[in-house]
Wavefront OBJ file of the C-alpha trace (Angstrom):
o trace
v 0.000 0.000 0.000
v 1.162 3.523 -0.752
v 0.859 6.531 1.555
v 1.258 9.729 -0.474
v 1.025 13.119 1.192
v -2.204 13.668 3.141
v -2.908 9.913 3.383
v -3.071 10.172 7.174
v -5.699 12.894 7.117
v -9.025 11.275 8.111
v -11.015 13.040 5.391
v -8.900 11.147 2.828
v -9.451 7.726 4.402
v -12.230 5.186 4.003
v -14.593 4.959 6.923
v -13.464 2.486 9.571
v -14.822 -1.065 9.378
v -14.795 -2.784 12.778
v -14.841 -6.571 12.840
v -15.865 -8.157 16.123
v -15.173 -11.740 17.184
v -17.409 -12.017 20.275
v -17.911 -15.771 20.529
v -14.409 -16.855 21.599
v -14.615 -20.581 20.842
v -11.343 -21.265 22.626
v -12.760 -20.133 25.973
v -15.041 -22.064 28.284
v -18.135 -20.200 29.559
v -16.703 -20.082 33.090
v -13.650 -18.170 31.780
v -15.713 -14.994 31.283
v -19.346 -15.776 32.165
v -20.355 -12.113 31.918
v -19.620 -12.059 28.193
v -19.666 -15.594 26.773
v -22.999 -16.223 25.094
v -24.209 -19.824 25.376
v -27.855 -20.128 24.395
v -28.909 -19.400 20.815
v -30.858 -16.367 22.011
v -27.794 -15.032 23.838
v -25.569 -15.565 20.798
v -27.968 -13.620 18.564
v -28.367 -10.854 21.135
v -24.578 -10.575 21.342
v -24.509 -9.732 17.631
v -27.234 -7.107 18.100
v -25.295 -5.491 20.929
v -22.044 -5.482 18.931
v -23.749 -3.949 15.892
v -25.355 -1.260 18.027
v -21.910 -0.435 19.456
v -20.405 0.116 15.990
v -19.167 -3.224 14.627
v -20.287 -4.034 11.083
v -18.517 -7.374 10.481
v -19.385 -10.321 12.735
v -16.873 -13.162 12.957
v -19.163 -16.124 13.578
v -18.609 -19.197 15.692
v -21.377 -21.098 17.447
v -21.814 -22.866 20.774
v -23.882 -25.857 21.717
v -26.410 -25.669 24.538
v -23.806 -27.143 26.925
v -21.432 -24.248 26.164
v -18.940 -26.176 24.060
v -17.875 -24.812 20.702
v -20.083 -26.313 18.019
v -18.723 -28.274 15.078
v -22.195 -28.947 13.639
v -23.071 -27.120 10.456
v -26.748 -27.369 11.387
v -26.016 -25.303 14.498
v -24.307 -22.694 12.314
v -27.296 -22.679 9.946
v -29.587 -22.020 12.904
v -27.393 -19.189 14.140
v -27.000 -17.636 10.672
v -30.769 -17.630 10.171
v -31.258 -15.826 13.473
v -28.512 -13.343 12.692
v -29.943 -12.532 9.247
v -33.196 -11.526 10.933
v -31.618 -9.685 13.859
v -28.740 -7.809 12.141
v -29.608 -7.816 8.415
v -27.022 -5.177 7.442
v -24.124 -6.791 9.320
v -21.529 -8.682 7.254
v -21.621 -12.282 8.488
v -18.163 -13.826 8.347
v -17.977 -17.489 9.360
v -14.685 -18.561 10.882
v -13.289 -21.150 8.490
v -11.910 -23.256 11.321
v -15.460 -23.797 12.603
v -14.589 -24.308 16.274
v -11.182 -25.582 17.186
v -11.851 -26.202 20.878
v -10.725 -29.577 22.251
v -13.722 -31.908 22.520
v -12.492 -33.556 25.713
v -9.856 -33.142 28.387
v -6.393 -33.511 26.891
v -7.703 -33.835 23.354
v -5.805 -32.073 20.611
v -7.108 -28.649 19.636
v -7.645 -29.066 15.923
v -9.673 -27.813 13.025
v -12.206 -29.965 11.247
v -11.269 -32.241 8.374
v -10.739 -30.812 4.897
v -13.996 -32.331 3.647
v -15.983 -30.892 6.551
v -14.567 -27.398 6.011
v -15.496 -27.561 2.320
v -19.106 -27.899 3.483
v -18.994 -24.285 4.683
v -19.854 -23.418 1.078
v -23.184 -25.185 1.660
v -24.278 -23.212 4.727
v -27.858 -21.961 4.505
v -28.529 -19.116 4.754
v -25.140 -18.476 3.237
v -22.782 -16.094 5.016
v -21.266 -13.101 3.243
v -17.748 -14.363 3.894
v -15.838 -17.414 5.059
v -12.320 -16.921 6.372
v -9.680 -18.977 4.626
v -6.174 -19.884 5.748
v -3.292 -20.156 3.286
v -0.416 -22.636 3.640
v -0.344 -25.117 6.532
v 1.076 -23.282 9.537
v 1.871 -23.755 13.197
v -0.707 -21.917 15.314
v 0.666 -21.988 18.835
v -1.790 -19.466 20.297
v -0.215 -19.582 23.760
v 3.321 -18.650 22.703
v 2.788 -14.941 23.416
v 0.562 -15.405 26.466
v 1.792 -14.546 29.935
v 0.466 -16.186 33.089
v -1.470 -12.983 33.742
v -3.262 -13.443 30.399
v -4.796 -16.798 31.265
v -4.723 -16.969 35.076
v -7.970 -18.431 36.402
v -9.122 -19.575 32.956
v -9.308 -23.022 31.371
v -5.900 -22.359 29.784
v -4.375 -22.642 33.257
v -5.066 -26.379 33.095
v -1.888 -27.981 31.691
v -3.733 -30.306 29.311
v -5.669 -27.417 27.711
v -2.566 -25.239 27.464
v -0.651 -28.054 25.793
v -3.488 -28.752 23.352
v -3.399 -25.190 22.059
v 0.384 -25.042 22.099
v 0.526 -27.879 19.545
v -2.248 -26.637 17.226
v -1.645 -26.304 13.486
v -3.685 -24.772 10.658
v -4.180 -27.299 7.809
v -4.281 -25.362 4.526
v -2.396 -27.207 1.794
v -2.512 -26.168 -1.888
v -5.088 -28.722 -3.058
v -7.481 -27.872 -0.235
v -7.110 -24.109 -0.745
v -7.793 -24.321 -4.484
v -10.848 -26.531 -4.035
v -12.162 -24.383 -1.209
v -11.874 -21.221 -3.300
v -13.730 -22.933 -6.163
v -16.585 -23.969 -3.883
v -16.899 -20.592 -2.167
v -16.901 -18.837 -5.545
v -19.565 -21.174 -6.924
v -21.717 -20.485 -3.851
v -21.321 -16.712 -4.129
v -19.471 -16.481 -0.800
v -16.558 -14.068 -0.578
v -13.325 -15.493 0.866
v -11.639 -13.439 3.554
v -7.954 -14.342 3.670
v -6.485 -14.748 7.172
v -2.741 -14.359 6.668
v 0.108 -15.042 9.042
v 2.981 -13.530 7.106
v 4.255 -12.247 3.749
v 4.897 -15.713 2.221
v 1.168 -16.398 2.588
v 0.376 -13.054 0.933
v 2.650 -14.039 -1.947
v 0.764 -17.327 -2.319
v -2.516 -15.395 -2.543
v -1.057 -13.258 -5.328
v -0.059 -16.398 -7.234
v -3.585 -17.793 -6.831
v -4.917 -14.565 -8.333
v -2.472 -14.686 -11.247
v -3.600 -18.241 -11.986
v -7.242 -17.182 -12.011
v -8.187 -19.115 -8.886
v -9.490 -16.012 -7.125
v -11.243 -13.401 -9.262
v -12.764 -10.944 -6.861
v -12.005 -8.286 -4.244
v -9.081 -8.914 -1.915
v -10.217 -8.693 1.697
v -7.579 -9.902 4.103
v -6.481 -9.780 7.711
v -2.914 -9.637 8.987
v -3.014 -11.962 12.004
v -0.256 -11.016 14.458
v -0.563 -13.639 17.181
v 2.913 -15.235 17.112
v 3.414 -18.983 17.449
v 4.010 -19.529 13.725
v 2.344 -16.275 12.691
v 3.920 -12.823 12.656
v 4.215 -11.275 16.081
v 2.763 -7.853 16.966
v 5.861 -5.910 15.959
v 5.332 -2.536 14.235
v 8.157 -3.464 11.863
v 6.377 -6.665 10.782
v 3.096 -4.792 10.489
v 4.549 -2.033 8.324
v 6.329 -4.455 6.018
v 3.129 -6.469 5.552
v 1.180 -3.265 4.857
v 3.828 -2.217 2.340
v 3.385 -5.464 0.411
v -0.426 -5.336 0.245
v -1.738 -3.852 -3.056
v -3.600 -0.553 -2.949
v -6.849 -2.122 -4.112
v -7.060 -4.525 -1.183
v -9.004 -4.013 2.048
v -6.723 -4.770 5.008
v -7.775 -5.501 8.588
v -5.353 -6.130 11.447
v -5.716 -8.647 14.256
v -3.572 -9.384 17.290
v -3.703 -11.078 20.675
v -4.551 -10.049 24.235
v -3.321 -6.593 25.253
v -1.462 -6.192 21.964
v -4.863 -5.770 20.278
v -5.413 -2.147 21.297
v -2.038 -0.669 20.246
v -2.078 -2.551 16.927
v -5.643 -1.394 16.261
v -4.822 2.198 17.204
v -1.991 2.289 14.656
v -4.313 0.777 12.040
v -7.036 3.367 12.658
v -4.537 6.199 12.238
v -3.226 4.677 8.984
v -6.635 4.223 7.372
v -6.719 0.438 7.798
v -9.486 -1.588 9.443
v -9.600 -3.365 12.803
v -10.791 -6.435 14.656
v -11.579 -6.869 18.354
v -13.599 -9.139 20.641
v -13.021 -11.781 23.274
v -11.759 -14.309 20.727
v -8.681 -12.061 20.532
v -8.491 -10.505 23.987
v -10.219 -10.726 27.337
v -8.590 -7.591 28.656
v -8.803 -3.827 28.826
v -6.364 -2.517 31.388
v -4.101 -5.132 32.921
v -6.121 -7.406 35.163
v -9.493 -5.993 34.065
v -11.755 -8.045 31.813
v -13.297 -6.128 28.935
v -16.382 -7.280 27.043
v -16.570 -7.368 23.263
v -19.063 -4.478 23.277
v -16.784 -2.322 25.416
v -13.861 -3.124 23.115
v -15.910 -1.887 20.141
v -16.924 1.264 22.007
v -13.283 1.939 22.839
v -12.265 1.728 19.159
v -15.145 3.998 18.154
v -13.921 6.585 20.682
v -10.359 6.380 19.352
v -11.568 6.766 15.770
v -13.600 9.822 16.744
v -10.618 11.371 18.500
v -8.623 10.891 15.295
v -11.459 12.368 13.242
v -12.149 9.149 11.336
v -15.754 8.143 10.735
v -16.999 4.618 11.454
v -18.770 2.747 8.642
v -22.355 1.640 9.006
v -23.523 -1.687 7.614
v -24.226 -0.497 4.076
v -20.944 1.402 3.919
v -19.023 -1.643 5.153
v -20.576 -3.739 2.382
v -19.423 -1.189 -0.171
v -15.906 -1.067 1.269
v -15.678 -4.877 1.342
v -17.246 -5.061 -2.146
v -19.621 -7.812 -1.039
v -21.104 -9.576 -4.070
v -18.563 -8.166 -6.557
v -16.623 -10.474 -8.898
v -14.273 -9.960 -11.869
v -14.057 -11.551 -15.309
v -10.604 -13.078 -15.138
v -7.108 -12.853 -13.682
v -6.229 -9.798 -15.752
v -9.172 -7.757 -14.523
v -8.554 -8.913 -10.951
v -4.907 -7.836 -11.056
v -5.926 -4.442 -12.425
v -8.715 -3.894 -9.866
v -6.420 -4.812 -6.973
v -3.481 -2.718 -8.145
v -1.078 -5.569 -8.861
v 1.252 -5.336 -11.844
v -0.041 -7.263 -14.882
v 1.469 -10.570 -15.907
v 4.381 -10.347 -18.288
v 3.413 -10.618 -21.961
v 5.321 -12.832 -24.360
v 8.596 -11.178 -25.322
v 8.127 -8.294 -22.884
v 11.336 -6.893 -21.397
v 11.731 -4.861 -18.227
v 9.200 -4.547 -15.443
v 5.551 -5.124 -16.429
v 3.532 -1.913 -16.075
v -0.133 -1.179 -15.766
v -1.482 0.568 -18.841
v -3.096 3.954 -18.403
v -6.876 3.859 -18.374
l 1 2 3 4 5 6 7 8 9 10 11 12 13 14 15 16 17 18 19 20 21 22 23 24 25 26 27 28 29 30 31 32 33 34 35 36 37 38 39 40 41 42 43 44 45 46 47 48 49 50 51 52 53 54 55 56 57 58 59 60 61 62 63 64 65 66 67 68 69 70 71 72 73 74 75 76 77 78 79 80 81 82 83 84 85 86 87 88 89 90 91 92 93 94 95 96 97 98 99 100 101 102 103 104 105 106 107 108 109 110 111 112 113 114 115 116 117 118 119 120 121 122 123 124 125 126 127 128 129 130 131 132 133 134 135 136 137 138 139 140 141 142 143 144 145 146 147 148 149 150 151 152 153 154 155 156 157 158 159 160 161 162 163 164 165 166 167 168 169 170 171 172 173 174 175 176 177 178 179 180 181 182 183 184 185 186 187 188 189 190 191 192 193 194 195 196 197 198 199 200 201 202 203 204 205 206 207 208 209 210 211 212 213 214 215 216 217 218 219 220 221 222 223 224 225 226 227 228 229 230 231 232 233 234 235 236 237 238 239 240 241 242 243 244 245 246 247 248 249 250 251 252 253 254 255 256 257 258 259 260 261 262 263 264 265 266 267 268 269 270 271 272 273 274 275 276 277 278 279 280 281 282 283 284 285 286 287 288 289 290 291 292 293 294 295 296 297 298 299 300 301 302 303 304 305 306 307 308 309 310 311 312 313 314 315 316 317 318 319 320 321 322 323 324 325 326 327 328 329 330 331 332 333 334 335 336 337 338 339 340 341 342 343 344 345 346 347 348 349 350 351 352
């Protein structure tokens, strides 16, 4: 992304899109009972409250009646139907992992099988987006955590801690290509969850091969443990490599969330919050997903940047938009065109 003069002035920036991840499938209800929705009615009401606070993208996971993270697509269908009625203008973004909570004590924390995740393209009502991982990666979500971060929670149990320490994200080339085909056929926009620049480069190659022909919505996920850490240097280099036509959100972990999001708001990027990412406000003080949204809205207002409503977020994310082929996609996103036969030097975009 480029930042010419006056890029940091809020009147020259897109309105802020706030993604909220309020369901926190990794946590048990007792970890934060004041803010973990369990019943279907509570889960739907949580979305209403988050939308009213200023979030326009809802990162969706579901819980069973016993409080465990659901792996049943029928449960997601039920939740999506309720959400469509309750928050019709909110962008519904299903987490492509489904729920990666261990099913029993000491069980490995893992994502569903490749075949099961492909079935996300068959959800009904269909979501606006499904998040997609690129390249199989270690996802040790406890690497950056301190004892203060998880004291008194289920992560303090050694078997749970170890389960999440050994988690990986399965996202090999064959699965990614098939998943993109199915999402495209279903009219569901992929939202790329990226751990580092090599994964961004893989996405560019998928685009050049015509395997993704649509807007590029992506999140830089700075959680460590196989992903980039929350270093400003890593963030700025990732931002530098993202094409101007993409829509970039940032995501981090625990009390790193607020400083990373504050930098993103000032730069004209978009943000994510919620208890899936952090339980905390000030050190030692739990902070609900709604309060996290309200905090980001206040920061945006102090910086003079407007917050997008639901319709504006859909325009910014280009929900429902697709392109003819790889060439049009490269042009729309601001990537250089592919080299033509016999072309010498650096390929250049032709003037409109």
